[in-house]
C-alpha positions in Angstrom: 0.0 0.0 0.0 2.8 2.4 1.0 4.9 1.5 -2.1 1.9 2.0 -4.3 1.2 5.4 -2.8 4.9 6.5 -3.3 4.8 5.4 -6.9 1.6 7.4 -7.5 3.3 10.5 -6.0 6.4 10.0 -8.1 4.3 9.7 -11.3 2.5 12.9 -10.5 5.7 14.8 -9.5 6.6 17.5 -11.9 10.3 16.9 -12.9 12.3 20.0 -13.7 14.3 19.9 -16.9 18.2 19.7 -16.6 18.3 23.3 -17.6 16.2 25.7 -15.4 13.3 27.1 -17.3 13.2 30.7 -18.4 11.5 32.8 -15.7 11.7 36.2 -17.3 8.0 36.8 -17.0 7.0 38.4 -13.7 10.5 39.1 -12.4 11.6 42.5 -11.2 14.1 43.8 -13.7 15.4 46.5 -11.3 16.1 43.8 -8.7 17.9 41.8 -11.4 20.1 44.8 -12.2 20.9 45.3 -8.5 22.0 41.7 -8.2 24.3 41.9 -11.2 25.7 45.2 -9.9 26.4 43.6 -6.5 28.0 40.6 -8.1 30.3 42.7 -10.3 31.2 44.9 -7.3 32.4 41.8 -5.4 34.4 40.5 -8.4 35.9 44.0 -8.9 36.9 44.1 -5.2 38.5 40.7 -5.3 40.4 41.8 -8.5 41.6 45.0 -6.7 42.7 42.9 -3.8 44.8 40.5 -5.9 46.3 43.5 -7.8 47.2 45.0 -4.4 48.7 41.7 -3.2 50.8 41.5 -6.4 52.0 45.1 -5.9 53.0 44.3 -2.3 55.1 41.3 -3.1 56.5 43.0 -6.2 57.8 46.1 -4.5 57.7 45.8 -0.7 61.0 44.4 0.7 59.5 43.7 4.0 56.7 41.5 2.4 59.3 39.8 0.2 61.5 39.0 3.2 58.6 37.6 5.2 57.5 35.4 2.3 61.0 34.0 1.9 61.2 33.4 5.6 57.9 31.5 5.6 59.0 29.3 2.7 62.3 28.6 4.4 60.6 27.6 7.6 58.2 25.2 5.8 61.1 23.7 3.8 63.4 23.3 6.9 60.7 21.9 9.1 59.7 19.4 6.4 63.3 18.2 5.8 63.8 17.7 9.5 60.7 15.5 9.7 58.7 18.1 11.7 55.1 19.2 11.3 53.7 22.6 10.2 51.0 23.8 12.7 48.6 26.4 11.5 46.5 28.2 14.1 43.6 30.6 13.5 40.1 31.6 14.6 36.9 32.2 12.6 37.4 32.9 8.9 41.2 33.0 9.4 41.0 29.5 10.9 39.1 28.3 7.8 41.8 29.8 5.5 44.4 28.1 7.7 42.6 24.7 7.3 42.8 25.2 3.5 46.5 25.9 3.8 46.9 22.7 5.8 45.1 20.7 3.2 47.3 22.1 0.4 50.5 21.3 2.3 49.3 17.8 3.1 48.5 17.3 -0.6 52.2 18.0 -1.3 53.3 15.5 1.3 54.3 18.2 3.8 53.0 17.0 7.3 50.8 19.7 8.7 47.8 20.1 11.0 45.4 22.9 12.2 45.3 23.9 15.8 42.5 25.9 17.3 44.0 28.2 20.1 41.3 27.3 22.6 41.6 23.5 22.0 45.4 23.9 22.5 44.6 24.4 26.2 43.1 20.9 26.5 46.1 18.9 25.4 46.4 19.5 21.7 49.7 21.3 22.1 51.2 17.8 22.1 50.7 17.6 18.3 53.6 20.1 17.8 56.3 17.8 18.8 60.0 18.6 19.3 60.4 19.7 15.7 57.6 21.9 14.5 56.7 25.4 13.2 53.6 27.3 14.1 51.9 29.7 11.6 49.2 31.9 13.0 46.6 33.0 10.4 44.8 36.3 10.7 42.8 38.3 8.2 43.0 42.1 8.2 39.4 42.6 7.0 37.9 43.4 3.6 38.6 41.2 0.6 42.2 40.1 1.2 42.9 43.4 2.7 41.8 45.2 -0.5 41.3 48.5 1.3 44.9 48.5 2.7 47.0 50.5 0.2 50.7 50.2 0.5 52.8 53.4 0.5 55.7 53.9 -2.0 58.2 53.8 -0.4 56.6 51.9 2.6 56.7 53.9 5.9 57.4 52.5 9.3 53.8 53.4 10.3 52.6 50.9 7.6 54.4 47.9 9.2 54.0 48.8 12.8 51.9 46.7 15.2 49.6 48.9 17.3 50.4 48.5 20.9 46.8 48.9 22.0 45.9 45.8 19.9 48.5 43.6 21.6 46.8 41.4 24.2 48.1 41.2 27.8 49.0 37.7 29.0 46.7 36.5 31.8 47.5 33.5 34.0 45.0 30.7 33.4 45.2 29.7 37.1 43.9 32.3 39.5 46.4 34.0 41.9 49.4 32.7 40.0 51.9 34.3 37.6 51.7 33.7 33.9 53.5 30.6 32.6 55.2 29.9 29.3 52.1 28.1 28.2 50.0 31.2 29.0 52.3 33.2 26.8 52.1 30.7 23.9 48.3 30.5 24.0 48.0 34.3 24.2 50.3 34.6 21.2 48.3 32.0 19.3 45.2 34.1 19.6 47.0 37.4 19.0 46.4 38.9 15.5 50.0 40.0 15.3 51.7 37.3 17.4 52.9 39.9 19.9 51.9 39.8 23.5 52.3 42.1 26.5 53.3 41.0 30.0 52.2 44.4 31.3 51.0 47.6 29.6 54.6 48.6 28.9 56.4 45.3 28.7 56.2 43.3 25.5 57.4 40.1 23.9 57.9 39.9 20.1 57.0 36.9 17.9 60.7 35.8 17.6 61.2 36.0 21.3 58.0 33.9 21.8 59.6 31.2 19.6 62.6 31.2 21.9 60.2 30.9 24.9 58.4 28.0 23.2 61.6 26.0 23.0 61.9 25.7 26.7 61.0 22.3 28.0 58.9 23.2 31.0 55.8 25.0 29.6 54.5 25.3 33.2 57.4 27.5 34.2 56.5 31.0 35.2 57.6 33.9 33.1 58.5 37.2 34.7 59.0 40.7 33.3 62.7 40.3 34.2 63.0 37.5 31.6 65.4 38.3 28.8 62.7 37.7 26.2 60.6 40.6 27.7 61.4 44.1 26.5 60.2 47.0 28.6 59.2 50.3 27.1 62.3 52.0 28.4 64.4 49.8 26.2 62.5 50.3 23.0 64.4 52.3 20.3 62.3 55.2 19.0 61.8 55.7 15.3 59.4 58.1 13.6 56.3 56.7 12.1 56.9 59.0 9.1 60.3 57.5 8.3 60.4 55.2 5.4 61.5 51.6 5.9 64.6 52.3 3.8 65.5 55.4 5.9 65.2 53.3 9.1 67.3 50.6 7.6 70.0 53.0 6.6 70.0 54.7 10.1 70.3 51.4 11.9 73.1 50.1 9.8 74.9 53.5 10.1 74.5 53.4 13.9 75.8 49.8 14.1 79.1 51.0 12.7 79.8 52.4 16.2 80.3 50.3 19.3 77.5 52.1 21.2 75.1 51.5 18.3 75.9 47.7 18.3 75.0 47.5 22.0 71.4 48.6 21.6 70.6 47.8 17.9 71.0 44.0 17.8 68.9 40.9 17.5 65.8 41.1 19.7 65.6 44.9 19.7 62.1 46.4 19.7 61.6 49.5 17.6 59.1 51.9 19.2 57.2 53.8 16.4 56.5 57.4 17.4 53.4 59.0 15.9 52.6 62.6 15.0 51.5 63.2 18.7 55.0 62.1 19.8 53.6 59.0 21.4 55.0 55.5 21.0 51.9 53.9 19.5 53.4 50.9 17.6 56.3 48.4 17.7 58.4 46.6 15.1 61.0 43.9 15.5 64.4 45.0 14.2 64.6 41.7 12.3 61.6 42.8 10.2 63.7 45.4 8.4 67.3 44.2 8.9 68.5 40.8 7.8 70.1 38.6 10.4 73.3 38.6 8.3 73.4 42.4 8.4 72.9 42.4 12.2 76.0 40.2 12.4 78.1 41.8 9.7 77.5 45.5 9.8 79.5 45.8 13.0 
């Protein structure tokens, strides 16, 4: 009885043709035009974003250096039998998962790690040899509204201090541990963290911290990876990256300059109001070889 009824319904069911029928009659032409305009606007925005991305990697030495470093990290980690860990939240996490899938398709061991899930034991997937990439998305269509300056200014590469999260101990009434620092860095858009409003740890120093065996060890402001504001080297936000590079290399020709312009130095970016509003790692604009050889 039931089978017979199903067959009857199926016989009476109006099957649509493979190609959708033409529904021009009765549709709102003005609404159609709005849809086409919206679609072409999205495509044009994506086109502008890709053009902007091409221009950045074609002309910006900082972007070129960062790209080469990322490729070298992936290559070195893969050769050593390590795993690439990609961390991100929201849309950035989805982009990171696609990146992981692409790496795995090339035979490069990789995995995605949600910052929150890392607190519940997933940090173990990193292993002794591994590299962590934190994905974040600056907004818009691939940052389409971010227009690079020519030449790039220090202000354009600075990390705003107010956007850097402060490390908070997971356990009440205790000091932050190395694990607290790593987890905060994983959820930080820039990878920077603050131990206090005026004491900061850069991404490269966080990598140093992450190599320590005891993740439960407390980390104090006195640690050599933490740089307090009094030790930041001030550079004008209006200076071009090339001007900052030339000044640093010139200063490193003197003994005094080599003592405070070295690996791990934090550059404090001074805005038009004479306030230090941003930070940059010295390694972002000076190659490691130059930090060794210019002195």
